C-alpha positions, 0 to 999 in steps of 0.5 A: 076953400079960398087959397088964403084959407088953404094956406092958413089951414094947412101949417094950423093942422101940421102944427096940432097933428105935431101936438097930438104927436109929442103930447102921446110920447110924453104921456102914455108909454104907448110907442114900441119906439121913439123918434129923437129930430135933431139929437144933440151930441151929448143926447147920445154921450147920454144914453140911458144904459136899457136905450137901442137906437134902431136906426139913425140918419143924419136929422134923427135917431129912433131908440126904444127901450122898456122903461117906463117914461122913456120919452120923460127920460129923452128930453131930460138928456136933451132931446128936441123933439121926441115922436113916437115911432111904430105904433098902428094908427086908429085903425084896428090891426088885423087878426094874425092865427 
């Protein structure tokens, strides 16, 4: 693989990965929490009543809610990018007793 092909493949891989995360956030309710990247003041002032803030930083806020379609609600309130948080990934979790 040449350097040119690698320089093309890596950004495409990153965009594909982010696209899958965006689709998972919007189309399923599997994530226990969601990360809102670059939240605006309007979003933070107009959070749904059942939303709980788990973590906050200068560039993101992690929210959770039991309401179905929470990611879509965040987009409707003005969120720019909503990513799922807390999913176990592709590998099965070990059984705990």
